[in-house]
C-alpha positions in Angstrom: 93.0 82.9 104.8 96.2 84.2 106.4 94.3 85.3 109.5 92.8 81.9 110.0 96.0 80.1 109.2 98.0 82.1 111.8 95.4 81.4 114.5 95.2 77.7 113.8 99.0 77.3 113.7 99.5 79.3 116.8 96.8 77.3 118.6 98.8 74.2 117.8 102.0 75.6 119.3 103.6 76.3 115.9 105.9 79.4 115.8 104.5 81.7 113.2 106.2 84.7 111.6 103.6 86.7 109.6 104.2 89.4 107.2 101.9 92.4 107.3 101.5 96.0 106.3 102.6 98.6 108.8 98.9 99.2 109.7 98.4 95.5 110.5 101.4 94.7 112.6 99.5 94.9 115.9 96.6 92.8 114.5 98.9 90.0 113.3 100.8 90.0 116.6 97.4 89.7 118.5 96.6 86.7 116.4 99.6 84.9 117.8 102.4 85.5 115.2 105.6 87.4 115.3 104.7 90.2 112.8 107.2 91.6 110.4 106.5 94.4 107.8 106.4 93.2 104.3 107.9 95.1 101.4 111.5 95.6 100.5 113.9 93.5 102.6 111.0 91.4 104.0 113.2 88.2 103.8 115.9 89.8 106.0 113.2 90.8 108.6 111.8 87.3 108.6 115.3 85.8 109.0 115.9 88.2 112.0 112.6 87.2 113.5 113.3 83.4 113.0 117.1 83.0 113.4 116.5 79.2 113.7 115.3 79.2 110.1 111.9 78.9 108.4 110.4 75.4 107.8 107.4 76.3 105.7 106.0 79.3 103.9 102.2 79.6 103.3 101.5 82.4 100.8 98.0 83.8 101.1 98.9 87.2 99.5 99.8 86.4 95.9 102.1 89.4 96.0 104.9 87.8 94.0 106.9 86.4 96.9 107.4 82.8 95.8 111.0 83.1 94.6 112.0 84.7 97.9 109.9 82.1 99.8 111.7 79.2 98.1 115.0 80.8 98.9 113.9 81.4 102.5 113.0 77.7 103.1 115.6 76.2 100.7 113.1 74.0 99.0 110.1 74.7 96.8 108.3 71.7 98.3 108.2 73.7 101.6 106.2 76.5 100.1 102.5 76.5 99.3 100.3 79.3 97.8 96.6 79.8 97.6 97.0 83.1 95.8 99.8 83.1 93.2 99.0 81.6 89.9 102.8 81.6 89.0 103.3 78.8 91.5 104.4 76.2 88.8 107.1 78.6 87.6 108.7 78.3 91.0 108.0 74.6 91.6 105.6 75.6 94.3 102.3 73.8 95.0 99.2 75.8 94.3 96.2 74.8 96.4 92.7 75.9 95.4 91.1 74.3 98.3 88.2 72.0 97.6 87.5 70.2 100.9 86.8 66.6 101.0 83.1 66.2 102.0 84.1 63.6 104.5 86.5 66.0 106.2 85.0 68.0 109.0 87.5 70.9 108.9 84.9 73.4 107.9 82.6 72.3 110.7 85.5 72.6 113.1 86.2 76.2 111.9 82.6 77.2 112.3 82.6 75.8 115.8 85.8 77.7 116.7 84.3 80.9 115.2 81.0 80.4 117.0 82.7 79.9 120.4 85.0 82.9 119.9 88.2 80.8 119.6 88.7 81.9 116.0 88.6 85.6 115.1 87.3 86.2 111.5 87.2 89.9 111.1 84.6 91.2 108.7 85.6 94.4 107.0 82.5 95.1 105.0 79.3 93.4 103.8 78.0 94.2 100.3 74.6 93.4 98.8 75.0 90.9 96.0 74.3 93.6 93.4 77.5 95.4 94.5 79.7 92.3 94.0 81.8 94.3 91.4 82.5 97.0 93.9 83.4 94.4 96.6 85.8 92.7 94.1 87.3 96.1 93.2 88.0 96.8 96.9 89.7 93.4 97.3 91.8 93.9 94.2 92.9 97.3 95.4 93.7 95.8 98.7 91.5 98.3 100.6 89.9 95.6 102.7 91.1 95.0 106.3 89.3 91.7 106.9 86.8 89.5 105.1 84.4 90.8 102.5 80.9 89.3 102.7 78.3 89.3 99.9 74.7 89.3 101.1 71.7 88.1 99.1 
């Protein structure tokens, strides 16, 4: 989700600072963000990359960054997560998705991907019978893109 969010925001002219592992800095930059390495002192690196301040934090990692994200924006209402179940403890909104059938956002994303305007990197495809292995790779954060289950 972070990969898609960066591209959509950058395409709309929004300044994006994205956190990434050392091995993903170039990829995040190529998506249109100013990339900073996550880990210890990530907040200071984000502040240096965005001296004008940070308006909103979108957490797609679930890596326990919500308290720092609230401090970074100054308001829990300016932080949203799709991955951290501790959201309520920080006053942060948790979004589990659930698109409105009348909303054509998914169709728009499919069109953008089909025309090459949206890069959705696929790391690995697994047969459905290997779903547990796929899930294990995701939990271990071995994936470097989307994991696809095939029938």
